[in-house]
N, C-alpha and C positions, 0 to 999 in steps of 0.2 A: 890325703893324696888327691881325692877328687876335687876338693876345694881349690887346690893349687892348679889343677888342670883346667877347671872352670875359669879361674881368674886369668890364666894364660890365654885361654880361648877368647875371653871377653876383651882382653888387652889387644889381642891380634885382630879382632874385628873392628876396633876403633881406627878410623882412617888417620894416617899420620901426616898426609899432605895438607898444606894450608888451605888450598882451594877446595879440596874434597871435604875437608872438615867444615869449612864455612858453608858449603852447599848442603851438607847433611844437617847442620844446625838450622839453616834457613828452612829446609823442607820439614824439619820436625815442628817448628813453630807455625809454618804455613799450613801444614796438614791438620793442625788443631782447630783452624778456623773453617768450619763446615761451609759457610757461605762462599769463601774464597775457593775452596776445592770444587764446589758445584759450579761456580763461575768459570773456573779453568776447564772443567769437563765440557761445559756448554760451548765455550769459545773454541776449544780444540775440535769439537764435533763440527762446528760451523766452518772452521778453516778446512777440515778434511772434506766436508761435503762440497765446499767451493772448489777445492783443488781437483777433486774427482767428479766434478759435475757431469761431464759427458758419460761417465760410467754409471752414475747414480740416478740421473734423471730418466724417467720412463719414456719421454718423447723429446724431440727437438723443441726449443722454446719458440721457434718461428713456424713450426709445422701447424697448418690449419686443418681442422677437421670440420668441414662444412656441414656434415650431417649431425654435428653435436654442438650447435651454437647455444651458449648460455646454459650448459648442462650444470645442474646443482651438484654439490659435493656428494660423495658416495653415501653418507649417512642420512641424507634427506631423500624424500620421495622423488623418484625420477632420476636419481643419481646412478652413474655407471661405475663399475669397478675399474674400468679402463682409465678414468679420470678421478683420482682420489679427492682432489680439491675442486673439481669441476672445470669448466672452460669459460673463457671470456666471450664477448660479443662477436669476436672474429673466429672463435673455435679453437683457440690455443689453450693448451693444458696449463692450468694455473700452478700446479706443483713444479713443473719443469721451469716455468718462468721464475718462480721464487728461488729455485736452486741455482739457476744461472745468474739471477740478480744478486745473489750473495757474493759472487765473484766481483761484480762491479762495486758493491758496497765496501768490501774489504779493500779493494784497490783505492777507492776514494779516501778511506780512513788512513791507509798507508801513506798516500800523497800528503795528506794534511799533517800527519805526524812528522814526516821528513821535512816539510816546509817549516813547521813550527820549531823543530829541533835546529835546523840550519839558521833561521832568523834569530832564535834565542842565543845560540852560540856566538853569532856575529855581534849582536847587541851586547852580550856579556863581555866579550873581548874588548870591544870599543869602550865600554864603561870602565873596565879595569885598566885600560891603557891610558885614557885621557883623564879619568877621575873628574872631580869638580861637578860642574853643572850637567855633564853627560851622565853622571852616576845617578842622578835623581830622576 
């Protein structure tokens, strides 16, 4: 009796929809690759930090602390806990500048992907339509 109940529960837990099943199968094989999962976690963390930069950054990236020019990182001698990665020659917090810089880097990456995708689709459609010498 319990074998039949277990089999029914297992059958009920298997997704019946095509998309759901395909995603479940993809995630099963994807999660077996440790490097891919670590990369996904790092990329997701970078995107979240970039999105929530005003909330995560300890200071404004343009704010100047004139009394803390070229402060070393906190783990070096002379470092302050107020500036974890130190300050630059103008007194701006390096950690805040890196966090806000992630936004710009991700934006540039997104623009390049959209441009490449658009130009690739256009060239592919032209090559498929005209064939011949355009195809090569």
